[in-house]
C-alpha positions in Angstrom: 188.2 84.3 71.3 187.5 84.0 67.6 185.0 86.7 66.5 185.3 85.9 62.7 182.4 83.9 61.3 182.3 82.3 57.8 179.1 84.0 56.7 176.2 86.2 57.8 173.9 83.3 58.6 176.4 81.7 60.9 177.1 85.1 62.6 173.4 85.5 63.4 172.9 81.9 64.5 171.6 81.7 68.1 171.1 85.5 68.3 167.9 86.2 66.6 164.5 85.7 68.2 160.9 86.8 67.4 159.9 90.1 69.0 163.5 91.3 69.6 164.8 94.9 69.1 167.5 95.3 66.5 169.5 98.5 66.0 170.8 98.8 62.4 173.5 101.2 61.2 173.3 103.2 58.0 172.0 106.4 56.5 169.9 105.8 53.5 171.7 103.0 51.7 175.1 104.4 52.8 176.9 102.1 55.3 174.1 99.6 55.7 175.0 96.0 56.7 173.4 94.6 53.6 174.5 91.0 53.9 173.4 90.8 57.6 170.0 92.4 56.8 169.5 89.7 54.1 170.5 87.0 56.6 168.0 88.4 59.2 165.3 88.2 56.5 166.2 84.6 55.8 166.0 83.8 59.5 162.3 84.2 59.2 162.0 85.9 62.6 159.0 88.2 63.0 157.6 90.9 65.3 160.9 92.8 65.2 161.4 96.4 66.4 164.0 98.0 64.2 165.9 101.1 65.3 167.3 102.8 62.2 167.6 106.2 60.7 165.4 105.0 57.8 164.0 101.8 56.4 166.1 101.4 53.3 164.2 101.4 50.0 161.8 99.0 48.3 163.6 95.8 47.7 166.9 96.6 49.5 168.2 97.2 53.0 165.5 97.1 55.7 162.9 97.3 52.9 163.5 93.5 52.5 162.2 93.0 56.0 159.2 95.2 55.4 158.3 93.2 52.3 158.3 89.9 54.3 156.3 91.6 57.2 159.0 90.8 59.7 159.1 94.3 61.2 156.4 95.2 63.7 157.7 98.6 64.7 160.2 101.1 63.3 162.0 103.7 65.4 163.2 106.1 62.7 164.0 109.6 61.6 163.4 109.5 57.8 161.1 107.2 56.0 160.4 109.0 52.7 162.1 106.5 50.3 160.1 103.4 50.9 156.6 103.0 49.4 155.9 99.8 51.2 156.8 101.5 54.5 154.3 104.2 53.6 151.6 101.7 52.7 152.0 99.6 55.8 152.0 102.7 58.1 149.0 104.4 56.5 147.1 101.0 56.7 147.8 100.7 60.4 150.0 97.6 59.8 153.3 99.1 61.0 154.0 101.0 64.2 156.2 104.1 63.9 158.1 106.0 66.6 159.1 109.0 64.6 162.2 110.7 66.1 164.2 113.8 65.1 167.5 112.7 63.6 169.8 114.3 66.2 167.6 113.0 69.0 167.7 109.5 67.6 171.5 109.6 67.4 171.7 110.8 71.0 169.2 108.3 72.2 171.5 105.5 70.9 174.7 107.1 72.2 173.1 107.6 75.6 171.9 104.0 75.6 175.3 102.7 74.8 176.8 104.9 77.6 174.4 103.7 80.2 172.5 107.0 80.4 168.8 106.3 80.9 167.5 109.7 79.6 168.4 113.3 78.7 166.8 116.6 78.0 166.7 118.3 74.6 165.0 121.4 73.2 164.3 119.6 69.9 160.6 118.8 69.5 159.3 121.0 72.4 155.8 122.2 71.6 155.3 119.7 68.8 153.8 116.2 68.4 157.2 114.8 69.2 156.8 116.0 72.8 153.3 114.7 73.5 153.2 112.5 76.6 156.8 113.3 77.5 158.1 115.1 80.6 159.2 118.7 80.0 161.3 120.9 82.2 162.7 124.4 82.1 166.4 125.2 82.3 167.8 128.8 82.1 164.5 130.1 80.7 164.2 127.5 78.0 161.9 124.5 77.8 163.3 121.0 77.2 161.8 117.6 76.4 163.0 114.5 78.3 163.9 111.7 75.9 164.6 108.2 77.1 167.7 106.4 75.7 167.6 103.4 73.3 169.2 100.0 73.7 168.8 96.9 71.5 169.0 93.2 71.9 171.1 93.1 68.7 173.1 95.6 66.7 173.9 95.0 63.0 176.5 97.4 61.7 178.8 98.0 58.7 182.4 99.0 58.9 185.2 99.3 56.3 188.0 97.4 58.2 188.3 95.3 61.3 191.1 93.5 63.0 190.3 90.0 64.4 189.7 91.5 67.9 186.8 93.6 66.4 188.4 97.0 66.5 186.7 99.0 63.7 187.5 101.6 61.1 184.6 103.3 59.2 185.0 105.0 55.9 183.9 108.6 55.5 180.1 109.2 55.6 179.5 105.4 56.0 180.3 105.9 59.6 177.0 107.7 60.3 174.8 105.7 62.8 177.0 102.6 62.9 179.1 103.3 66.0 176.1 104.4 67.9 174.1 101.3 67.0 177.0 99.1 67.9 177.3 100.7 71.4 173.6 100.5 72.0 173.3 96.8 71.2 173.7 94.1 73.9 175.3 92.0 71.1 176.9 93.5 68.0 177.6 91.8 64.7 179.6 93.7 62.2 180.0 93.3 58.4 183.3 94.5 57.1 185.1 94.8 53.7 188.6 94.0 55.1 189.9 91.9 58.0 193.5 92.3 59.2 195.4 90.7 62.0 195.1 92.1 65.5 197.7 94.8 66.1 197.8 95.9 62.4 195.5 98.9 63.0 197.0 102.1 64.4 195.4 102.4 67.9 195.1 106.2 67.4 193.0 105.6 64.2 190.4 103.1 65.6 186.9 104.5 65.5 185.2 101.9 67.6 187.0 99.5 70.0 186.5 95.8 69.8 184.9 95.6 73.2 181.7 96.5 71.5 181.9 93.9 68.8 181.1 90.2 69.4 181.0 88.8 65.9 182.5 89.7 62.5 181.5 88.8 58.9 183.8 89.4 56.0 182.0 90.8 52.9 184.7 92.0 50.5 182.4 92.9 47.7 179.3 94.7 49.0 176.8 95.9 46.5 176.6 99.5 47.8 173.5 100.6 46.0 172.7 104.3 45.5 169.2 105.5 46.4 168.9 108.0 43.6 171.5 108.2 40.9 171.4 111.7 39.4 173.5 112.5 36.3 173.5 115.2 33.7 171.4 114.5 30.6 
């Protein structure tokens, strides 16, 4: 089975529909599948639910999809770097399911593992717990959180072999493996592609069984949210 596609548009062909749920890897602008996000924008599909730690920044990352009004709902943890996100949310134009960061990670991991729900102490007694089942264990109160799955996962990795086995680089790993596991179909954008068997099996971070399509992007832009230097 050939998992390698010539470009991002080809890799998304036949996968993207209006109203679908998309899990997107990344943390800020670190480890985001920037080429796949741009291709998703160019698809013109609307009414999307995006599961992502944050929504990129204005003009880059998932911010591109906010500008074109293709996202209907965000399931996120941190949204403080995007003015268009703020504007749409405060105007009632964008739905937000605000989720603590660790809970968001576990919701994706559980979804990928086939676990429908779990209990966590995080958020008990706050707005996060409103409308959710709570239960006491060993004298402590917990909130039940339902897991997350997605119709499509868009992730970024450093290196892949042609079977889709992935290596992530340092902090760019972040939410990417979790998003990949939670997606019914996973498309990965990578900087290097090697032949199957070239990667040390003991070093693989995510096995190729989770990956259906691969796009080679050897020169990603890799923007920095805020560049801070000494004066």
